[in-house]
N, C-alpha and C positions, 0 to 999 in steps of 0.2 A: 249190791250196785253202789260203790261209792257215792257220797254224798257230796255232792257239788251244787244242792242250794244255795248256799249262801255267795256261792262264786259267780252264779248266773244272775243273782238277784243284783249284787254290788255292780257286777257288768252292765245290766239293765240302766240303773240309778246313775252311774258316770259315763256311759259309753252310748247307751241308745237313747235313753230319755233326753228329749231337747231342753237344755239347762234354761235356768230365768232368764241371763242374759240376752240369750238367740232369742226366746218367748217376745221379750219387750221390745227388741231391734226390730223384730218382723210385725211386730203390733205396729208400731211407729210406720213403717213401710206401708202398712195396709192402710192407715188411717191418711197418710199424705197420700195416696194416690186416691182414696175417696173423696176425700175434700178435694182435691184438685178436681176431680171428674164434677163435682155438685158445683164449684167456682165455672169450670167450663162450660157446663151445661145453661147456665143463668146467664153468662156472657154472650153464649150462640142464639140465645131464646129460645132454647129448647124446653123441654117438659122438666119439673123440678123431681126427683126420687121420692117416693115418700119412704124409703127407708134402706136399710141394706141387711143382708144374713150373713153370718160366717158359717160356712158348711166344710165337707171333707175332713180331713185328717185333722186339721186345727180346731174344727169344731168338736171333734170327737176325742182331742187330747190323745194324738197317737202318730204323732209327727217323729219321724227317727233322725237322730244327728246325720249329717251329710258332711265329710269332710271338704268338699268342695262350695259349700254352702248353697246347693242347688234344691232350693226349698220351693215350693208353689204353694202359696195363699190363696184358697177358695173364698172370695169375698164379692157374693152376687149383689146386685144393685136391683130396686124394683120400684115398678112405676103403675102407676093406675092404669087399668085397659083405656079408661076415659080420654086420658092424657096423650096415649101414644097414638096419634091419628096424623094422615098424610096433609095435603094442603086442599085435597080435595074432601077432607073428611073421612076418607074411608082407613081402617086399619092400619096403623103404618107394620112394612112387611119386618121378618125378625131379620132381614140382612140389614134393612134401614136402622133398626134399633140399634145392632150392634154397632153398625157404623157411626151412629150418632154419639154414643159413648166415646167409640174411641176419636172421634172428632173434638171432644170436649175436652180431652187431657194434653196439657203442654208443661213439660217439666225436664230441665235439664240434668237432674240428678238420676234420670232413667236412660238404661243403655242405649235404647233404640225407640223408636216410634212405637205404637201400641201395634200389636197385630192381630187382625180381626178374625177369628178362629170360628169352626162350624157351633160351638156350645158356649162360646164366651170370646169375650176381648181379654187379651194377655199385654201387661205391662213388665216389661223385662228389667231388672234392677242392674246395675252394672257391678254390683257385689256378687253377682250369680244367681238370685231368686227371683222370682217373679210372681205378680199378684195377677191371678186368672177370675175375670168379673162376667158370669154369667150374668144374661138379662133376662129380667123377670117383667111380668105385668099380671097385675091382681083385679080379681072380678067376683063377683057373685055370682051363683047360677040359680035356678029358679027355685029353690031350695032355701036360698040365702045364706048358702054356705060358700065360704071363701076360698077361692080356687087360684092358685099360682101357676102360669104356663111361663115356660122356657123357650128364649129365642133359639131354637136349635135348629140350624142347617135354613132351609126354606118353610120350617113350620113352626108354631106354638105348639107346644107338647105340656100337657100338665106334668107337673112337677112338684114334688114334698122335700124339698133338700132339709128343713126342721123335723121332720117326720125321719130321715135317713140318720139323724142325730139322735132323737129320741129312743129310735130302735137299737142303737149302738148301746147308748148308756144303758139302758133298760137290760139288756144283755150283760153287760158287765155287773152289773149290780145282782141280779138275779142267779149268774151262773158261777159267780168268782166265791171261793170259801169266805172270804172278808173283803174289807173295801180298805185294806192296807196297801201302802207303796202302789196306789193306780187301781187298784183290782187284778187279780191273776190273768184273767181273760183278756183284759188289755196288755198286759205284760207279754204275753203269749203272741197277740198279734204283733206288737212292735217288736219282737224278738225274730219274728218270721221275715217281718220287712226288712231288718237288719242284715239278714244273710244275704240279701241281694246288696246292700248299699256298696259292700267293698268291691264287688265285683263288676267291672264295667261292662264287661262282655254278656252278663245276663240278660234275657228277653223276657222279665217277669211282668206278669198281668198289674195292674193297677192295682193301687193299695186299697181301693174300695173292694175289688174280688178277693183281695187276700182277706180282709177284714169278713166280709161274708162266710170265705170260707172256716176261718178259725171260728167264728160264731157258731157256725154249723155243726161243727166236729170236734169242739173244744173238750179236751178231757181233764177234769180238776184233779189235783193233789195237794197235799202237804207240800210236797217239793216241788219247785219249778223246773228242776231238770227232769223228773219224771212226768212231768204235766207236759213238757215241751216234747220231748220224745212220744208220747202217748199221743199228743195232739197232733204230730208230724205224721205220723204212722197212720192216723184215722183220716186223716186229709188224703193220703197217697193211697188209700182204700176206697175211699169215695170217687178218686179222680181216675182210677183204674175201672170203676163202673161207667160213668159218664163224666164228660169234661164241661157240659153247659151250667152256667151259673145265673141264677134268675135274681132280678132286682128283688130284695126283702120288702118293699115299701109300697112301690107303683106297679108292679110288674113286669112283664117283660124280660128278655135276657140280657146282662150285662156280658155274658160270652157264650156264644154257640157253641154247639156239638164240635170237638176236635179245633177249637178255636188255639192258635199256635202258640201264643203265649203261655196259657193253661196248661199245655200237653208240654211245654219247656219246662214248668216250675215242677210238673208231678214227676217228670224222669229226673229232675236234679234232687229233689225230695227223697225219690226212691233210693238214690244212691247214697244217703244218708245212714240207710238203716245197717249197715256193716259197721259204720260207724259207732251207731247205737248198740250194737253186738259189742263192740270192743269195749265200751263203756259199762256193759252188763256182765264182763267177765270178772270172777270173784279176783281174779289175780291183776286186776286193772289197778296200775300205781296210782298216787294221787298225781305224781307227774307227768305220767301216760296220758291219764284223763285231761288235765290241763292242755296238752297236745290236742289231744282230739276237739275239746271245745273250741281251742284255734282255729283248728281246720275247718269246723263248721261253720264259724264266722269270719273265717277269713281275715284272723287277726293274729297278733301274736300278745295280746293282751293278757291272757291267760297264765301262760307261762311267767310273765315279766310279773305279774302278782304274786307268783308261788314265788320267785326268788326275793322279791323285796319282804315277803312274809317269811321267809327261811333265814333271810340277812337279818331279821330284826331279834330272833331269838338265837342270833350266834352261830349257826351252821348252813350250809347251801344245799339244794337239793343235789342227791345224786347224778352225775352225767347221766348213767344208764336209766334213772327215772324220767329225765329232760327229755333224752335224745331218743328215748322207746321207739322201736319201730311200728309206722301205723301202714295201713292199707291206703292210705290217702296222702295225698300232700298238700300243701297250701297251695291254693291257686297263683299261677304268674302274675295275674292281673289285681290280685287282693291288695286294698289298700290297710291300714292300720287307723282304727278308731282312736279317736283323740288328736289326730293330725288336723292341720289347716282352721280355718276361722271358727269352726263349730267344735272344735275341742275344749 
């Protein structure tokens, strides 16, 4: 199989991994939001939070570039259980706790009023991204262990957001060949997420579910292209056996059997096997390989990179190599990485 490791690694660094400027911009948005909520709570005479917790893809360093700047920043707000009481001294309901946080926020820089959702309060920014703020209460059980509960629907449900981040980081460290370039398991997670980002019609499961599947079925290799192919095939085999996905930290199900989004992903990834077989053919040319990787990620970055490299050494890629026939074509709704504000 032709070696495309450097191409895939460069694609990850330049077109998939979130750049430093975007990270800092989103951190600023996060801090603006949390500071505004703290000020509003004080102004309204509501309890002060005892802290905030970064969670989700940002905490796991697994955010993928999006051409429309559609990022969600998960930043939980934590209160002591003793402080979340109603007028008559009873525990504040989860709905009331989320509404209290929403009522505390006033900022014209945001696109609209906060949205009280089932598991969080959402603060949409005009730029296209949003801050999701789950509401937690902290207490100690009979053994003195600190317990966090999330305001989920009408119930307070035990949750371990820090445990999820620790779980993922431990897996990246333990399973990746080395720590270079963020660790290969993290790269595989982000590359799989990137498959969806240029296809607006894809009904993909959550990034957390993708991370769990990659962690469970990741196959390491010295080359990223081989690791990606082996990992995708392993995930498809697993999903052909069963499609439910367990929460890796607190138990319970992230996805039930025959979950629509998980089944959709399984079928789309299974379609990639024909592309992988083309890449594995001995006669596959460098230009044709680049075309296949473009098909997989819904971009034209790989072909453009090949052309630029060829121009630097004084010759172009033969037309036959670039336009070699493929069993798959680029999706009509595919975008190009690097376009928009996140590029």
